[in-house]
C-alpha positions as CSV (number, residue, x, y, z in Angstrom):
1,M,168.3,71.3,125.7
2,I,167.3,72.4,122.4
3,R,164.8,74.2,123.8
4,A,166.9,76.2,125.4
5,L,169.6,76.6,123.3
6,M,166.4,78.1,121.1
7,A,166.0,80.7,123.3
8,A,169.4,81.6,123.6
9,I,169.9,81.9,120.0
10,I,166.5,83.8,119.5
11,G,166.9,85.9,122.4
12,G,170.5,87.2,121.1
13,L,169.5,87.4,117.7
14,A,166.5,90.0,118.9
15,T,169.4,92.0,120.6
16,F,171.5,92.1,118.1
17,V,169.2,93.5,115.3
18,F,167.3,95.9,118.3
19,L,171.3,97.2,118.7
20,L,172.0,97.4,115.3
21,F,168.6,99.1,114.5
22,W,169.2,101.9,118.1
23,D,172.6,102.3,116.6
24,A,171.8,103.0,112.9
25,T,169.2,105.7,114.0
26,D,169.9,106.3,117.7
27,F,166.6,107.1,118.5
28,T,166.7,106.7,122.5
29,T,169.7,107.1,125.1
30,P,171.8,103.7,125.1
31,M,170.8,102.8,128.9
32,T,167.5,102.7,127.4
33,A,168.7,101.2,124.2
34,Y,170.0,98.3,126.4
35,F,167.0,98.3,128.9
36,L,164.4,97.5,125.6
37,A,167.1,95.0,124.0
38,G,166.7,92.6,127.0
39,V,162.9,93.6,126.8
40,V,162.7,92.6,123.4
41,S,165.1,89.8,123.5
42,A,163.1,88.3,127.3
43,V,159.5,88.5,125.3
44,G,161.2,86.9,122.2
45,T,162.5,83.8,124.1
46,L,159.2,83.2,125.9
47,L,157.1,83.8,122.7
48,W,159.1,81.5,120.1
49,P,157.2,78.3,121.9
50,L,153.7,79.8,121.7
51,V,154.6,80.4,117.4
52,L,156.5,77.1,117.3
53,G,153.7,75.3,118.6
54,A,150.4,77.2,116.7
55,W,152.8,76.3,113.5
56,A,152.9,72.7,114.5
57,W,149.1,72.7,115.8
58,N,148.0,74.2,112.1
59,R,150.2,71.1,110.1
60,A,148.6,68.2,112.7
61,R,145.1,70.0,111.9
62,N,146.1,70.2,108.2
63,R,147.6,66.9,107.6
64,R,144.1,65.5,109.8
65,D,141.9,67.4,107.2
66,A,143.6,65.6,104.3
67,K,143.4,61.9,105.6
68,I,139.9,62.6,106.2
69,E,138.9,64.3,103.1
70,E,141.2,61.4,100.9
71,E,139.5,58.5,102.8
72,V,136.0,60.5,102.3
73,N,136.9,60.3,98.4
74,R,137.8,57.0,98.6
75,Q,134.8,55.5,100.0
76,L,133.0,57.7,97.5
77,A,135.0,56.1,94.5
78,D,133.8,52.9,95.8
79,K,130.8,53.6,95.7
80,S,130.2,55.0,92.6
């Protein structure tokens, strides 16, 4: 449920930003702009889980590395 809601929000924001950019620059016809906005929205909707997954993966790896380093430092302190 939350994933679908976030996808809709991100897709809507991507569409809004693209159409706002199109309106400010007027670089293409309206039909092409709406088509491109849909494509940008779809890509944003499909890619956000990958970005979030990469962020979570890096966060978990950093936590794991910090715990390992803490344990190594503790063992070195116990040896001394």
